[in-house]
SERO-514317 format. One record per residue (C-alpha): residue in three letters; x, y, z. Coordinates in nm, 3 decimals. Example, Ala and Ser with C-alpha at 12.3 -4.5 7.8 and 13.67 -1.06 7.14 Angstrom:
residues 2
(atom "ALA"; (1.230; -0.450; 0.780))
(atom "SER"; (1.367; -0.106; 0.714))
END
This chain:
residues 258
(atom "UNK"; (11.633; 3.481; 13.233))
(atom "UNK"; (11.937; 3.320; 13.073))
(atom "UNK"; (11.928; 3.208; 12.711))
(atom "UNK"; (11.877; 2.822; 12.645))
(atom "UNK"; (12.154; 2.588; 12.545))
(atom "UNK"; (12.044; 2.568; 12.194))
(atom "UNK"; (12.044; 2.922; 12.170))
(atom "UNK"; (12.392; 2.964; 12.265))
(atom "UNK"; (12.448; 2.625; 12.022))
(atom "UNK"; (12.320; 2.850; 11.742))
(atom "UNK"; (12.493; 3.155; 11.837))
(atom "UNK"; (12.821; 2.984; 11.828))
(atom "UNK"; (12.750; 2.856; 11.478))
(atom "UNK"; (12.684; 3.166; 11.369))
(atom "UNK"; (12.995; 3.314; 11.481))
(atom "UNK"; (13.186; 3.056; 11.308))
(atom "UNK"; (13.054; 3.118; 10.972))
(atom "UNK"; (13.078; 3.495; 10.952))
(atom "UNK"; (13.464; 3.510; 11.033))
(atom "UNK"; (13.476; 3.255; 10.733))
(atom "UNK"; (13.347; 3.486; 10.460))
(atom "UNK"; (13.580; 3.715; 10.302))
(atom "UNK"; (13.319; 3.915; 10.110))
(atom "UNK"; (13.121; 4.248; 10.285))
(atom "UNK"; (12.809; 4.166; 10.078))
(atom "UNK"; (12.785; 3.792; 10.137))
(atom "UNK"; (12.899; 3.852; 10.493))
(atom "UNK"; (12.587; 4.045; 10.560))
(atom "UNK"; (12.297; 3.841; 10.352))
(atom "UNK"; (12.446; 3.512; 10.531))
(atom "UNK"; (12.449; 3.667; 10.872))
(atom "UNK"; (12.065; 3.773; 10.841))
(atom "UNK"; (11.969; 3.428; 10.689))
(atom "UNK"; (12.157; 3.236; 10.982))
(atom "UNK"; (11.989; 3.478; 11.253))
(atom "UNK"; (11.664; 3.457; 11.137))
(atom "UNK"; (11.673; 3.089; 11.295))
(atom "UNK"; (11.688; 3.288; 11.633))
(atom "UNK"; (11.554; 3.633; 11.564))
(atom "UNK"; (11.267; 3.657; 11.298))
(atom "UNK"; (11.266; 3.959; 11.114))
(atom "UNK"; (11.159; 4.029; 10.766))
(atom "UNK"; (11.402; 4.266; 10.656))
(atom "UNK"; (11.734; 4.464; 10.756))
(atom "UNK"; (11.975; 4.726; 10.619))
(atom "UNK"; (12.348; 4.796; 10.699))
(atom "UNK"; (12.439; 5.171; 10.672))
(atom "UNK"; (12.811; 5.201; 10.628))
(atom "UNK"; (12.986; 5.517; 10.766))
(atom "UNK"; (13.328; 5.660; 10.742))
(atom "UNK"; (13.473; 5.648; 11.102))
(atom "UNK"; (13.650; 5.946; 11.063))
(atom "UNK"; (13.383; 6.178; 10.925))
(atom "UNK"; (13.087; 5.983; 11.002))
(atom "UNK"; (12.957; 6.044; 10.665))
(atom "UNK"; (12.741; 5.770; 10.517))
(atom "UNK"; (12.911; 5.540; 10.246))
(atom "UNK"; (12.641; 5.436; 10.043))
(atom "UNK"; (12.858; 5.225; 9.837))
(atom "UNK"; (12.958; 4.998; 10.115))
(atom "UNK"; (12.605; 4.982; 10.260))
(atom "UNK"; (12.395; 4.662; 10.232))
(atom "UNK"; (11.995; 4.596; 10.206))
(atom "UNK"; (11.827; 4.219; 10.297))
(atom "UNK"; (11.458; 4.196; 10.180))
(atom "UNK"; (11.450; 4.555; 10.127))
(atom "UNK"; (11.459; 4.812; 9.869))
(atom "UNK"; (11.796; 5.007; 9.825))
(atom "UNK"; (11.587; 5.294; 9.745))
(atom "UNK"; (11.443; 5.295; 10.101))
(atom "UNK"; (11.789; 5.295; 10.258))
(atom "UNK"; (11.892; 5.607; 9.995))
(atom "UNK"; (11.589; 5.796; 10.133))
(atom "UNK"; (11.673; 5.730; 10.508))
(atom "UNK"; (12.063; 5.840; 10.456))
(atom "UNK"; (11.914; 6.159; 10.249))
(atom "UNK"; (11.658; 6.293; 10.440))
(atom "UNK"; (11.469; 6.049; 10.739))
(atom "UNK"; (11.760; 5.963; 10.950))
(atom "UNK"; (11.769; 6.307; 11.147))
(atom "UNK"; (11.392; 6.229; 11.236))
(atom "UNK"; (11.485; 5.858; 11.380))
(atom "UNK"; (11.337; 5.852; 11.736))
(atom "UNK"; (11.648; 5.730; 11.876))
(atom "UNK"; (11.810; 6.021; 11.706))
(atom "UNK"; (11.547; 6.284; 11.818))
(atom "UNK"; (11.534; 6.121; 12.145))
(atom "UNK"; (11.959; 6.230; 12.170))
(atom "UNK"; (12.049; 5.900; 12.286))
(atom "UNK"; (12.381; 5.810; 12.207))
(atom "UNK"; (12.388; 5.436; 12.072))
(atom "UNK"; (12.732; 5.433; 11.963))
(atom "UNK"; (12.861; 5.427; 12.298))
(atom "UNK"; (12.890; 5.050; 12.343))
(atom "UNK"; (12.747; 4.710; 12.158))
(atom "UNK"; (12.387; 4.732; 12.293))
(atom "UNK"; (12.098; 4.725; 12.062))
(atom "UNK"; (11.793; 4.920; 12.099))
(atom "UNK"; (11.437; 4.936; 11.992))
(atom "UNK"; (11.250; 5.241; 11.883))
(atom "UNK"; (10.970; 5.159; 12.161))
(atom "UNK"; (11.281; 5.196; 12.412))
(atom "UNK"; (11.268; 5.577; 12.375))
(atom "UNK"; (10.890; 5.641; 12.233))
(atom "UNK"; (10.571; 5.428; 12.277))
(atom "UNK"; (10.431; 5.245; 11.996))
(atom "UNK"; (10.097; 5.488; 11.991))
(atom "UNK"; (10.304; 5.823; 11.993))
(atom "UNK"; (10.564; 5.647; 11.736))
(atom "UNK"; (10.263; 5.600; 11.493))
(atom "UNK"; (10.189; 5.971; 11.462))
(atom "UNK"; (10.541; 6.101; 11.383))
(atom "UNK"; (10.649; 6.178; 11.027))
(atom "UNK"; (10.916; 5.926; 11.034))
(atom "UNK"; (10.682; 5.633; 11.096))
(atom "UNK"; (10.398; 5.770; 10.828))
(atom "UNK"; (10.607; 5.885; 10.553))
(atom "UNK"; (10.912; 5.658; 10.581))
(atom "UNK"; (10.812; 5.338; 10.727))
(atom "UNK"; (10.456; 5.286; 10.645))
(atom "UNK"; (10.520; 5.272; 10.267))
(atom "UNK"; (10.820; 5.033; 10.342))
(atom "UNK"; (10.555; 4.808; 10.536))
(atom "UNK"; (10.771; 4.818; 10.862))
(atom "UNK"; (10.720; 4.960; 11.217))
(atom "UNK"; (10.910; 4.827; 11.501))
(atom "UNK"; (11.316; 4.831; 11.452))
(atom "UNK"; (11.586; 4.721; 11.638))
(atom "UNK"; (11.904; 4.910; 11.589))
(atom "UNK"; (12.257; 4.870; 11.631))
(atom "UNK"; (12.599; 5.035; 11.620))
(atom "UNK"; (12.906; 4.805; 11.460))
(atom "UNK"; (13.226; 4.963; 11.553))
(atom "UNK"; (13.591; 4.940; 11.436))
(atom "UNK"; (13.914; 5.020; 11.598))
(atom "UNK"; (13.869; 5.372; 11.439))
(atom "UNK"; (13.518; 5.433; 11.517))
(atom "UNK"; (13.188; 5.356; 11.422))
(atom "UNK"; (13.182; 5.210; 11.085))
(atom "UNK"; (12.837; 5.097; 11.028))
(atom "UNK"; (12.441; 5.101; 11.204))
(atom "UNK"; (12.203; 4.812; 11.156))
(atom "UNK"; (11.832; 4.849; 11.168))
(atom "UNK"; (11.615; 4.538; 11.183))
(atom "UNK"; (11.257; 4.551; 11.095))
(atom "UNK"; (10.909; 4.424; 11.161))
(atom "UNK"; (10.535; 4.512; 11.048))
(atom "UNK"; (10.292; 4.674; 11.277))
(atom "UNK"; (10.106; 4.347; 11.281))
(atom "UNK"; (10.428; 4.160; 11.415))
(atom "UNK"; (10.517; 4.189; 11.761))
(atom "UNK"; (10.818; 4.441; 11.900))
(atom "UNK"; (11.132; 4.274; 11.945))
(atom "UNK"; (11.202; 4.093; 12.276))
(atom "UNK"; (11.472; 4.126; 12.548))
(atom "UNK"; (11.569; 3.772; 12.459))
(atom "UNK"; (11.603; 3.863; 12.105))
(atom "UNK"; (11.822; 4.158; 12.216))
(atom "UNK"; (12.040; 3.953; 12.402))
(atom "UNK"; (12.098; 3.742; 12.101))
(atom "UNK"; (12.200; 4.044; 11.905))
(atom "UNK"; (12.429; 4.162; 12.154))
(atom "UNK"; (12.618; 3.889; 12.171))
(atom "UNK"; (12.688; 3.862; 11.846))
(atom "UNK"; (12.761; 4.230; 11.779))
(atom "UNK"; (13.136; 4.272; 11.860))
(atom "UNK"; (13.166; 3.960; 11.638))
(atom "UNK"; (12.995; 4.081; 11.347))
(atom "UNK"; (13.171; 4.440; 11.361))
(atom "UNK"; (13.519; 4.234; 11.386))
(atom "UNK"; (13.463; 4.034; 11.092))
(atom "UNK"; (13.339; 4.340; 10.891))
(atom "UNK"; (13.657; 4.506; 11.011))
(atom "UNK"; (13.901; 4.197; 10.915))
(atom "UNK"; (13.726; 4.234; 10.568))
(atom "UNK"; (13.767; 4.579; 10.561))
(atom "UNK"; (14.166; 4.555; 10.653))
(atom "UNK"; (14.237; 4.291; 10.419))
(atom "UNK"; (14.111; 4.515; 10.112))
(atom "UNK"; (14.339; 4.781; 10.261))
(atom "UNK"; (14.619; 4.537; 10.306))
(atom "UNK"; (14.645; 4.592; 10.662))
(atom "UNK"; (14.593; 4.228; 10.796))
(atom "UNK"; (14.765; 3.940; 10.570))
(atom "UNK"; (15.033; 4.063; 10.321))
(atom "UNK"; (14.942; 3.825; 9.986))
(atom "UNK"; (15.288; 3.652; 10.064))
(atom "UNK"; (15.218; 3.568; 10.415))
(atom "UNK"; (14.845; 3.531; 10.332))
(atom "UNK"; (14.930; 3.249; 10.051))
(atom "UNK"; (15.196; 3.077; 10.308))
(atom "UNK"; (14.955; 3.053; 10.558))
(atom "UNK"; (14.687; 2.914; 10.302))
(atom "UNK"; (14.935; 2.646; 10.187))
(atom "UNK"; (14.958; 2.470; 10.527))
(atom "UNK"; (14.557; 2.454; 10.570))
(atom "UNK"; (14.502; 2.705; 10.854))
(atom "UNK"; (14.157; 2.811; 10.875))
(atom "UNK"; (14.061; 3.177; 10.843))
(atom "UNK"; (14.053; 3.239; 11.226))
(atom "UNK"; (14.381; 3.020; 11.260))
(atom "UNK"; (14.533; 3.251; 10.973))
(atom "UNK"; (14.430; 3.536; 11.191))
(atom "UNK"; (14.543; 3.422; 11.535))
(atom "UNK"; (14.886; 3.336; 11.369))
(atom "UNK"; (14.936; 3.663; 11.241))
(atom "UNK"; (14.884; 3.841; 11.526))
(atom "UNK"; (15.124; 3.593; 11.696))
(atom "UNK"; (15.375; 3.693; 11.423))
(atom "UNK"; (15.313; 4.062; 11.533))
(atom "UNK"; (15.404; 4.017; 11.897))
(atom "UNK"; (15.062; 3.992; 12.055))
(atom "UNK"; (15.002; 3.822; 12.387))
(atom "UNK"; (14.711; 3.562; 12.388))
(atom "UNK"; (14.509; 3.832; 12.601))
(atom "UNK"; (14.599; 4.077; 12.326))
(atom "UNK"; (14.463; 3.857; 12.082))
(atom "UNK"; (14.154; 3.783; 12.265))
(atom "UNK"; (14.062; 4.114; 12.298))
(atom "UNK"; (14.104; 4.210; 11.958))
(atom "UNK"; (13.924; 3.937; 11.819))
(atom "UNK"; (13.653; 3.944; 12.086))
(atom "UNK"; (13.723; 3.573; 12.213))
(atom "UNK"; (13.836; 3.443; 12.498))
(atom "UNK"; (14.177; 3.380; 12.612))
(atom "UNK"; (14.124; 2.999; 12.616))
(atom "UNK"; (13.982; 3.012; 12.284))
(atom "UNK"; (14.319; 3.175; 12.168))
(atom "UNK"; (14.517; 2.888; 12.359))
(atom "UNK"; (14.294; 2.622; 12.177))
(atom "UNK"; (14.373; 2.746; 11.849))
(atom "UNK"; (14.763; 2.777; 11.893))
(atom "UNK"; (14.752; 2.446; 11.993))
(atom "UNK"; (14.596; 2.330; 11.670))
(atom "UNK"; (14.822; 2.582; 11.485))
(atom "UNK"; (15.166; 2.450; 11.629))
(atom "UNK"; (15.042; 2.096; 11.555))
(atom "UNK"; (14.972; 2.182; 11.207))
(atom "UNK"; (15.276; 2.373; 11.150))
(atom "UNK"; (15.499; 2.108; 11.361))
(atom "UNK"; (15.646; 2.389; 11.581))
(atom "UNK"; (15.644; 2.399; 11.953))
(atom "UNK"; (15.719; 2.797; 12.009))
(atom "UNK"; (15.590; 3.096; 11.879))
(atom "UNK"; (15.924; 3.205; 11.735))
(atom "UNK"; (15.933; 2.880; 11.534))
(atom "UNK"; (15.582; 2.957; 11.423))
(atom "UNK"; (15.716; 3.307; 11.277))
(atom "UNK"; (16.019; 3.128; 11.120))
(atom "UNK"; (15.839; 2.850; 10.961))
(atom "UNK"; (15.580; 3.092; 10.827))
(atom "UNK"; (15.827; 3.299; 10.691))
(atom "UNK"; (16.037; 3.032; 10.526))
(atom "UNK"; (16.348; 3.069; 10.792))
(atom "UNK"; (16.507; 2.755; 10.866))
(atom "UNK"; (16.571; 2.721; 11.255))
(atom "UNK"; (16.769; 2.496; 11.431))
(atom "UNK"; (16.670; 2.180; 11.567))
END
């Protein structure tokens, strides 16, 4: 059953918001709060990992309405006992969320060590789990939680999450790249900020400067090619240029012939 128009409207609002936040902690907290208007969940956790080694990075992990101690226990002991892990399902292959009950019935799950010793003390039972990926590999996993007195996550809620997943991945990747100096150099960033481009427009303008086509930009940013074109029209108008080469020259402060 297709999502109603009001759901898509809110999804687009969430996408716009998360791309505008330059801080990892604030991004996850804001994402959860905004998402709660569409998908109810009392708590959530983001567990960061090193794309190269797969090791957990607790210093970059985040919690939402759940204790950090619980996240540490999960990483140090309980994650191999999580039903999606014990079932052998590879949840890292695509942007698709999975419920615990997709691989084990609720009645069987209630008798597992993971449920009894880890979930029950934290007052959770149902989980919706998903993987965030960067260009170099898996960079985080997210678990959203509900208590046993709640109902499980629905197919509609999974669909909403799955639409948002690539955008959340990209937004977090952007923050990581900026921190590593791989997106905008300070001089170019300051030049773009001075001409009042939005965060998304700055990103597109920078990719244009690197020689990427509209199609390549759309693929990198998980947006449609038409959206890229619409942003470029606005960028050209703001920068008072007509071509991509003129845009690069204007950003770099190079005078071009009339």
